[in-house]
N, C-alpha and C positions, 0 to 999 in steps of 0.2 A: 310545451313551454313556448311562450310568445314574448318577444322583446319589442317594446314600443319606442325605445330611445336608448342610445348609448354614445357617449362622447367624453373626451378629456381635453381636446384642443379647440381653439376659438373659431376655427373654420366651420365647425358643425353647429354653431349657435348664432342667433341674432343678437347684436349688441345695441344697447341704448345708452347714449351719452358718449363723451369723448375720452373717457379714462378707463377703457376696458382693453386689456392687453394680455399677451402670453408671457409666462415667466417660468424660469427653471428653478425658482426657489421652492424648497419643501416638497420635492417630488420623490417618488420611489422609482429610481432609474431602472429597476427591473421591469417596470410596467409603462412608463411614459417618459417623454423628454421634456414636457412642459405641462403647466396647468393654466387655468383661466383666472384672471385677476380683475377685481373691481376696485379701482383705486380711490374713488370718492363717491359721495352721494349719501343720502340718509334714508334710503329705503323708498317705499312707495309714496307717490304724491297723491294717491287716491283717485287718479284718473286712469288713462289707458295703460301707461307703462311706468316702471320705476324711473327715478331721475337718472340714475346710472345703474346699469345692470345687464345681465345676461338672460336672454329668453330662449328656453329650450322647449320646442313644440314636439309632442309625441306624434307617432304615425297615425293615431286614431283617437277619438274620444271614447274613453272607457269608464266603467263603473267600479272596477276592482283592479288594483295594481300594487306592486311593491316599488318603492322609490329608494334609491341609494345614491349617496354622494359622500365625498370626503371634503371637509372644509378646514382651512387653517385660519384661525382668527388672529387679528392684530392684538397688541396690548389693548385691553378693553377700557380701562379707566372708568370714568363715571358717566359715560354717555348713556342716555336714556331713550327708550322706545325706538330702537334702531332695528328695523326689519331686515333680515338677511335671506329669507326664503318664503315664497308663497306658492301654493298650488291653486290653479284656476281652471275653469272649464273652457277658456279661450284667452287669447292675448289680452283683450280688453274686457273680459267677461267677469263672471261671478267667482269669488274666492271660495275655496274649500277649507283650508287652514293655513296658518302662517307661523313662523318662528320670529320672535323679537329678542334682541339683546337689551337687557335692562340692568345697568350697573354691574356688568360682568356675569350676569346669569341669564339663562334662556327662559322665555315665556312662551308657552304653547297655547295658541289662540285658535278657536274654531268659529267659523261663520255659522252660527246656529239658526238664526231667523232674520237674516239681513244685516247683522252687525257682528263683529268679532267679539268673542267672549273669552277672557283669560281663564284657563282651566284650573287656576288656583294654586299652582305650585311653580317654583323656580328651580332651575337646575344649573349648578355652577358650570361655567364654560372654561375650557382650557385656553389660557392666554398665550398667543404666539406658538401654539402647537396644534396638531391635527386632531380632528374628531371624525369618526365614521358615523354617518347618520343613515338609518334605515327606517322607513315608514310603510306600514301596511294600511291601505285605505280601501274600504268597501262602502259603496254608496247605493242606497235604494232610493232612486230619484222619484219613484212612484209614491212611496210612503213618506218621502222627505226625511229619511233617517240615514245614519251612517255610523260606522265604527272606524276609529283611527288608532293604531298602535304604534308607538314611537320607541326606537331602540337607539342607544348611544353606545358605540363600541361593542355592539352585539348584545347589550344588556337592555332588557325592557325597562323603560323609565316613566312612561306615561301611556294612558289609554283613555279613549273617549268613546262613548256610545250614547247617541241621542239625536236630537233634531239637527237637520242641515237646512240651508237656505232653499226655499221652495222652488226657486227659479234655476237651480243647478241642473245642468244636463249631463254631467259626468266630470271627467278631468282630462285635460288636454295640454296644459301649459304650465311650465315651471319658471318662476322668476327668481334669480339669484342676485342679491344686491349687497352693498357694503354696510358694515356695522359702524364704520368710522372713516371720515375723510383721510386720505393719505396721498402722498406724491407718488407719481409713477416710479416704480423701481425700488421702493423702500419697503421695510417690513411692516409698515402700518396699513397694509392693504389686506383685504379679505380674499383668500385664494380658494378656488374650487377645482376638483378633478374627479375623474371616475364617476360620472353621472350615468346611472343605469335605471331604466324603468322596465319591469318585467312582470309577467303574470305569476311567477314563482318567487319564493323567498330569496332575498338578495343578500342576506347577512354574510354569507360565505363567498359571494361572487367578487371577482376582480375584473378590471378592464385593462387590457394591454393594448397600447397604441403602436402601430407600425407606421413608420414614416417613409415617404418616397426617398430613395437613396441612389438611384441610377437610371440610365436609359433602359427601356424594356425591349421586347423583341419586335415591335412594330411602331411606326409613327408616320401617319399620312396627314396629320393636322397641318393647317396652313402655316402656323408659326408656333415657336416655343419648344422647349425641351424640359426635362425634369428639373433642371436648375432654376427654372422660373417659378416652380411651385413647391420647392422643398423647404420653404421658410418655416421658422418657428414663430417669429413675430408676423402678424397679419400685414401683408403687402399686396395691395391690389394693383400696383404699378407693374408687376411682372406676371405674365399669364401665358397659358397655352390657348390657342384659338383655332376654331374650325370655320371655314367659309363655304363648305359644301357638305350636303347630306352624306352620311355614311363614312365620313373620315374617322379614323381611329388612332388612339395613342395608348401605348402601354408603358408603364414605368415600374421598375423593380422596387421592392419593399424590403425594409429591414426584417430580420428574423426575430422570432420570439427569443427572449433571453433564456438561459438555463433554468432560472427559477420560474419564469412564466410557463415553461414547458412542463412543469410538474402538475399543472392544472388540466382539467378536462375541458376542451373547447366546447362551448354551448352554441355559439353563433359568431358570424363575422358581419361587422357593420362597416359600410363604406360611406364616408362623408366627403362632401366637396362644396366649395363656395363658387357659385357660377352665376352668370347672367347672359341675357341676349342683348348684344350691343347694337343690333339692327343690321339688316342686309344679308344675314347668313342664316344658318339653321336655327330653328326656334326651340328645338328639343335636344335633350342629351340623355343617353343611357349611361349609368354608372355601374361599375361592377369589378369583376376580377377575371384575369386570364390564368387558368390553372392547367396543370399537366394533362388533365382529362377533358378540357374544353372550356368555353367561356361561361361565366356566370354573370348575367347582366340583368339589370332592372328593365322595366318598361320605360318608354320615353317619358322624361320629366320635362314639362313645359317650363321654359325659363322666363323669368320676369326681366324687366328692363334694368332693374337695379340688382346689385349683388345680394343673393339670398343663400341660406344654408340648405343643402339638400342631402338626404341620406337614404340608404336602403339597407334593410336587415336581411341577411341570408342565414336562416337557421339551419340549413343543410347545404351541402355542396351539391347544387342542382346538376352539375356535370357528371357526378358519380351516383346521384340519388342516394346519398348516404350522409352520415354525420361527418363533420369536419374532423380531420386528423392533424396532428402537429406537422406531419410531412406535407400535407396539403397546404397548410398556412405558410410554412417556410419556403415553399416553391412558387407561390402565387405572385402575380403582378397586378397592380392597379390597372383598370381598363376603362377608357371613356370612348363612347361612339356617338357622333352627332346624328340627329334625326330631324 
């Protein structure tokens, strides 16, 4: 099993537009403390990015994957042709399929040969309540064909098999946008959480988010402590920083809740929002400090502006074994400059 992406909080994605934020509305407190909210915008503008939205980029461009997310729609009213999800082969690249909201119903559209084609059926959407969405996509970019199977709340609702755009290279990027404009903090926003991309079926998967909640067992960073990075709302004004290669900081993490501990751990994903401000280390390793040793990524080259970085650990590399609940509840977040 391979995981290409997983996130529930805003630090792990790229935002476009000024009305994207974290919110504690409509979450499952057994699995997360916040979700991601798109407060306004009317979907894709047909160019590189949505007018307002969330960009989630996978770890690699793939031709088969399961996509999973939970969406909470605002009261939908009579708004028409409002895109809220699109799968592409790159941020500004070619689309695979998309979902539109049309007068309170969903339209499933596939990019067959350079243009999106509605697949001929509409599906009622829940207004101001959540919907679990799972999609299995298989692309044959050599033959320019594909199959797409759509599940709502674990029930198959739509299937496509046929032509895809000849210029598609695979799938790499998910765009989440708003179906209706709304003011920050009110219930007319479109909310997303538990975004997962996997090689295996996702209909029974959940994503539990652990947050930084205390100082760890080491800190040689130049500035900052856990209180600078424990925010729910995105805040680039408080940070931890390194000015010398090989500095490290560990921070304790919340434990899995009793209900989350009933599930079998499949992987641990570490996400961080980072940048190179100039004059110091240009790389960062992200990972975990476990009771059996460090679990760290390779160096990640940092850009000058804040970007989302993540690393998937499908096994505990310190024990060379699958993750256990005990491993997860004992681990700390670990950063090391390079």
